[in-house]
N, C-alpha and C positions, 0 to 999 in steps of 0.2 A: 189103444185109443186113437190111433192115427185117423181112422175112418170117421170117427165122431166129429172131427173138426170140419169135415166137408158137410156134415149133417147139421141142420139148424137146431138140433136139440142141445143147446148149450147148457140148459138147466141140469140135465143128468150128468153131463160132463163135469160141470162145476161141483156137483155133489160127490162124484168119485174122487176128484182131485182134492176137495176139502177134507174128505175122510183120510186120504193118504197123508195129507198135511198134519192132521190131528195125530195120527199114528206116529209120524216122524217126531213130533213134539214130545211124545211119551218116551222116546228112546233116550232122552237126556244126553244128547251128544255135545261135545265141545270141539268144534272144528274151526280152522282159521285159514282163509285164503287171502288175507289182507295185505301182506307185505312181501315184496320180492326178495326174500332172503335165501341164501344158499342153504341146502339141507346139510345136516351133520355129516353125511357121507361125502358130500362135496368138500367140506372143510377138511375132512380126514385125508383127502388127496394131497394136502400140502403139509402133512406132519413132518416131512423131510426137511422143511425150512429150519427146524430147530437144530439139526446136526451139521448144517453147512458151515457154521463159524468154526466150531471145533478148535477153539484156541487161536485161530488165525484171523486177526482183525484188520490185516493190511489189504487194502484194495489193489486192483490190478495196476494202478498207476503209482503205487507206493504210499497212498494216503493212509494214515492211521485213523480209522473210522471212529475210534473211541474219543478222539479229541474234538475241540471246537472247530467251526469254520465250514466253508463251502455252502454258501447260501443257495446256489442253484443245484445242489446235490452232487453226488459222486458222478464222475465221468461215465462210469459203466452203467449207472442208473439212468443217466440221460440217454444212453444208447438203448436201454430197455424201453424207455418212453418213445424213442424214435421208431423202434420196431412196432410198437403198438399203434402209433399214430401215422406212420408212413411219412416221416419228416426227417431232415438231418438232425443229428444229436445236438448241434450247437443252437438249434432253435427251441430246445426243450429245457424247462426247469423241472427238476425232480424234487418233490416236496415231502410232506408228512403223509399221514394215512388217508387224507380226505380230499377228493377232488372238489367236493362241495365248498370246502374252505377256500380253495384256489378260485372258484367261481365267485364267491362272496368278495374275496380280495380284489378280483378283477373289476367287478361291477362297482364296488364301493370306491375303488381308485378312480374309475372313469367319472363317477359322480363328483367326488371331492377334489381331485387333483388333476384329472386328465391322464391319459396313457401315452401322450405324445411329446412330452417335454416342452410344450408351448402353452398358450393361454386357453386352449380348448378344454372344456370340461362340461359334463352334463348339467351341473348345477347352475351354469350360466342361463339355462332355460328354466322358467318358473315351474313347468310341469312336464319333465321328461317321461317318455313312455317306451316300452319294449313291445315287440310283437310276440304274442303267445300263440303258437300253433296248437290247435285243439282238435281232438283230445290230446293232452300232453302230460308232461312230468310235473307232479304236484310240488316237488321241492324247488324247482325253478320258479314256480309261481309264488310260493311262500317267501323265497329269498327276495324276489323282486318287490313284493308288497312290503316286506320288512324294511327295505331300504327306501321306501317312500316313492317308488317309481310306478307309474300307471301301466296298464296292459291293454292291448287291443287284440281281439281274437281274429285269427285267420284259420280257415279250414285246412285240415290234413287230407291229402288225396292218397291214393295208393303209391304214388311216386314221390311223396314229400309235400311240403307246404304248397298251397295254391299260389303259384308265383305271380299270376295276374293280379290277384288280390293284394299280395305283398307289394308289388311295384306301384300299384295305384296308391297305396297308403304312403310309402316312403318318399315318392317323388314329389308329393305336394305338401308334406308336413314335416318341418324341421324339428318338431318336438319328438318325433319317432327316432330313437337313438340306436336301436338294434333289434336283433331277433334271436330267440332261443331255438337251438336245433339239437335233436338227438338223431343223427343222420343214418345210423344203421340199427335195425331192429328197434325202431322208435318206440318209446314208452308212451302209451300202452298198445299201439296198433301193430307194432312189429314190422312196419314197412321199412324198406331200404330206399333212400333217396336215389333217384336215377341220375345218370351222368348230366343230362341237361339241367336238372335242378341244382346240382353241385356247381356247375359253371355259372348258372344264373345267380346263385347266392354269393359266389366269389366276386361277381360284377356289381352286386347290389350297392356296396359302399360308394362306388363312383357315380351311381345313379341317384342316391339318396339326397334329399334336400339338406339333411344334417351333414356337416363336414366332419363330425365325430361319431359316425355310425359304426357299429360293431356287430359282427356275426359271432355269436357265442356257440361254439361247435362242441357239444358234449358227446364225445364218441365213447360212451360208457360201455357199449356192447361190441366194440370193434372186433373182438376175436371170439365172441360167444355164439358160434355157429352150431346148429343142430344137425344140419344136413351137409354132406360133402358131395360134389364141390359146392362151396359156399358162394352166395352172391357177393360180387366185389363192389366196394364203395369207391367211387372216383376220388382222387386226391384233391382236397380243397386247397392244400398247400401249393400244388402246381398250378391250379386254376387261379389262385390269388396272385402268384408270381406273374402269370400271363396277363392278368387284369390290372396289375400294379396296385393291388389293394392289401398287400401283406401286413401293413400296419393296422388293418381293420378286421383281422380274423384272429380269434384266440381259440385254440383247441384244448380240450381237456380229456383226460382218461385216468384210469386207476387200475390197480390190481385187486380192488375190493372183492369182486366176484370171481377172481382168478385164484387167489390164495386164501388168506384169512380176511373175512369181510371187515373186521374192525382194526386190522393191523397190517394194512397193505402199504403201497407206495402210490402217490398221486402225481400227475404230470400236467403241466400247462405248456403249450407251445405257441409261439408267435414270433414276430420280428424282434430284432435286437432292441429297437426303440421301446417296444411295449415291455419286453422282459426287464429292461433297465428300470422302467417306471415301477414295475412290480417289485423288483429288488429293493428299491428305495423305501417303499412302504414296509416290506417284509423285514428289512434291516432294523426297524424299530421294534419288531415283535419277537425276533429270534436271531440267534447267531448262526443257525443252520438247522436243517431237518435231522431226523434220526438216521445217521449214516450207517449204523450197524444193521438196522433193519433193511436199508437199501442194499447193502452188501449181501445180506442173507437172500434177498429176492433175486439179485443178479446171479448168484451162484446156483440157486435152485432152478431158475427158469431158463438160464442160458442154453440155447440150442434145443430146448425141449418144449417150447410153448405149444406147438401143434399137437404133440402127443398128450400133453397135460390137458389141453382144452377138449381133446377127443374123449378123455376120461370123464370130464364134466358132461359132455354130450351123451355119453353112454348112460349116465344117471338120469339126465333130464329128458331125453327123447321119449322114453316110455310115458312120462308124465304128460307131455304135450300131446302125445298120441291118444292118451286116455281122455283128455279134455275134449279133443276133436271128436273122438268116438261117441262120448256121452252126448255132446251137443248135437251131433248129427242124428243119433238114434232118437233122442228125445224131442228135439226142436226142428229137425230137418224137414223141409217141405211144408211146414205149418204156416209160413208167412208171418210169424209173430216176432222173429228175431234174426239178426245176422251177426256174424262174428269173423274175426281174422284167423288166418292159419299161418302163423309166423314161422320163418325158417331159422329163427334164433332169438336171442334175447331172453327176457324173463316174464313176458306177459301175453295174455290173450285179451283182446278188446271185444266186448259183447254189447251190441246195440239192441235195445228193446223197442216196443211201441212207445212213442212219445208219452211222457208223463208217468212212466212206471218204474224208473230206476230206484228212486228213494223207497218206494213202497216194497219192491222186491227185496231190497237190501234189509229193510226192517223186518219183513216176513221171515227172511232167512235167519236173522239174528234171534228172533223169537223161538226158533227151533234148534238153536245151537251152532249156527254157522256165521262166523264173522267175515265180512267182505270189506274191501276198501270202501270208505264212506262215499255216498252218492255225491257227485259234483267234484270229487277230488282231482279229476283229470282236467279241470277247468280253473282259470283264475278266479279267486275269491270264492272257491267251492260252489260256483254257480254254473250248472249245466243248463243252458237255456232251454233245451228240449227235455231235460230230465230223463235221459234214455241210456246213458253210457255206464256200463259196469266193467271194472277192471278185474280180471282173474289173474291171480298170482299163484301158479301151481307148483313152484319149485320146492317149497319147504316141507310140505306134507308128504307122508309116504303114500304109496299107491293105493292102499286100502282106504286110508283117510280121504284121499283125493277123490276116489270113486264115490264114497258116501257124500262128500261135499258137493260134487257135481250133480248127484241125484237130487239132493235138496235144492240146489240152485235152479235146476231145470224144472223141478216140480213147482217152485215158487213162481217162476216165469210163466208157466202154463196157467196156474191158478189165477194170478193177477191179470193175465191176458184175457182169459175167459170172462172174468168179471168185467173187464174193460169192454169187451165185445158185447156182453149182455147189457151194459149200461147204454150202449149206442143204439140198441134195438128200439 
């Protein structure tokens, strides 16, 4: 049907597509590309976790991991976090299974108490706000909204946030207290922040009108490369040291998509001042994280992170290739959609003609394909152009994924043709 798109006969094209769509509905499929979850085969790569303890609960430094204590986690777990984030181990706090918990703790502490051991805290301002780079990560936006903090959108470019927009906002407005970043394989576009952007973000706290500005650096996909050699992310730790802004950068990571998604180890990294403030808050909530699980992870991953992540890549690469193949075959050259070709991470970002995302997602749902809700990649679930669709290809097997992508592209074509017809 490629040629028909150049042809003005949109009516017959619409009829063909509508018939295909009816037939698809008759198949009674249930497919789901909505969440970036590891597939069962990926989880199986970490079954060796269970046998690492084998009756020996004593950590490398002699700590009995079965007992109380150790708010910042095991020394060797902090080293594992250091490896993931590219920072010294003493800058790391190793926590429980959720980096989202550590992000919530950090932002909530900034609001209620401040992170710097002085009188600065975000609640001193009547309406604190964070910069949301869009399209971006839905859970960051939901967390921010839940804590009563406003959001200001800034566009994502292929090299990271539009730093001119960012600087213009923060230099003149002290209600803007920070920025959310997913710096490598950004969710959902898959971009990797370039070196100039990393440097600019490290310098941002010293340029901001707010003296309690925070760069929230969620490096969730730090080692989730699909292609070797992988693109390198510059160290914001080093850049912050150079800029004198270490108290204003907090990094996060976890093993959630490395080992077991629900039973991993999460990490926060920052200056001693900030870690102390987090310890104080956390000390009221717990006496320490699950050190047995930390020990398990250290023994399992030590010295084999690269080969373990290569095994993940071997499972995921064919899925991302399939998504690219179907998008190219079905939508390539039609001028009705554009999409990202990520080198890692968990998502592909698809942009449609403005005004069609919600419609396409609803159409897909009607014939058995669940996608991430429209608007999810924007604060308050409001995509101003109603055009962004997030594709999460990791959980489905290849056969399901092919069927799902055929449905998605069919819905995109049908909605687009109807949109073009309405413009005539």
